[in-house]
C-alpha positions as semicolon CSV with decimal commas, in nm:
position;residue;x (nm);y (nm);z (nm)
1;M;-3,987;2,209;0,299
2;S;-3,722;1,945;0,291
3;K;-3,375;2,020;0,403
4;S;-3,115;1,931;0,150
5;K;-2,821;1,742;0,282
6;T;-2,489;1,854;0,154
7;T;-2,246;1,574;0,100
8;P;-1,876;1,644;0,107
9;P;-1,703;1,615;-0,228
10;R;-1,584;1,265;-0,306
11;E;-1,211;1,223;-0,262
12;T;-1,071;1,076;-0,582
13;K;-0,777;0,840;-0,586
14;A;-0,570;1,102;-0,767
15;T;-0,644;1,339;-0,479
16;I;-0,538;1,071;-0,233
17;L;-0,210;1,028;-0,423
18;R;-0,146;1,403;-0,421
19;R;-0,227;1,429;-0,050
20;L;0,015;1,149;0,043
21;L;0,288;1,272;-0,188
22;T;0,278;1,626;-0,048
23;R;0,360;1,509;0,304
24;K;0,706;1,613;0,422
25;A;0,815;1,248;0,441
26;G;0,644;1,159;0,113
27;A;0,512;0,806;0,062
28;D;0,646;0,474;-0,051
29;L;0,481;0,242;-0,299
30;A;0,322;0,029;-0,025
31;D;0,161;0,338;0,136
32;L;0,019;0,447;-0,198
33;Q;-0,108;0,098;-0,275
34;S;-0,288;0,057;0,056
35;A;-0,442;0,405;0,042
36;T;-0,578;0,362;-0,311
37;D;-0,633;-0,015;-0,314
38;W;-0,440;-0,024;-0,642
39;Q;-0,174;-0,266;-0,759
40;S;0,182;-0,138;-0,795
41;H;0,162;-0,090;-1,172
42;S;-0,153;0,120;-1,129
43;V;0,016;0,339;-0,867
44;R;0,308;0,393;-1,104
45;A;0,062;0,486;-1,380
46;G;-0,099;0,734;-1,141
47;L;0,242;0,886;-1,071
48;S;0,297;0,915;-1,447
49;G;-0,038;1,088;-1,483
50;L;0,058;1,342;-1,216
51;R;0,388;1,405;-1,395
52;K;0,203;1,459;-1,723
53;A;-0,025;1,704;-1,542
54;G;0,281;1,911;-1,453
55;Y;0,375;1,788;-1,106
56;T;0,740;1,728;-1,021
57;I;0,776;1,402;-0,830
58;D;1,111;1,316;-0,673
59;R;1,209;0,958;-0,598
60;T;1,445;0,904;-0,306
61;D;1,620;0,569;-0,288
62;A;1,600;0,365;0,028
63;A;1,839;0,463;0,305
64;K;1,894;0,099;0,403
65;P;1,956;-0,203;0,182
66;G;1,626;-0,381;0,129
67;G;1,429;-0,064;0,207
68;T;1,181;0,102;-0,024
69;A;1,203;0,415;-0,233
70;T;1,003;0,719;-0,130
71;Y;0,814;0,949;-0,366
72;R;0,732;1,313;-0,296
73;I;0,579;1,602;-0,491
74;T;0,830;1,886;-0,498
75;G;0,659;2,111;-0,753
76;G;0,324;2,154;-0,914
77;P;0,179;2,289;-1,234
78;E;0,134;2,664;-1,256
79;G;-0,181;2,776;-1,082
80;A;-0,220;2,453;-0,883
81;Q;-0,244;2,463;-0,509
């Protein structure tokens, strides 16, 4: 008999976005781009998709001039964990 190898489920880029955005500190655009290997407009489209799916994403402006904004999920769709 052959032993079947179980492979872990593939982590989608949407899952990566959700994981980074649920961190206490959130994530800035550069973090999201490097994690997904997407361009900035694609990351913004991904954020829009999460909003359409029912997630609440807050944008915090940079604390310092020249800094970057930070995004964080503060609420999710009903039944989502």
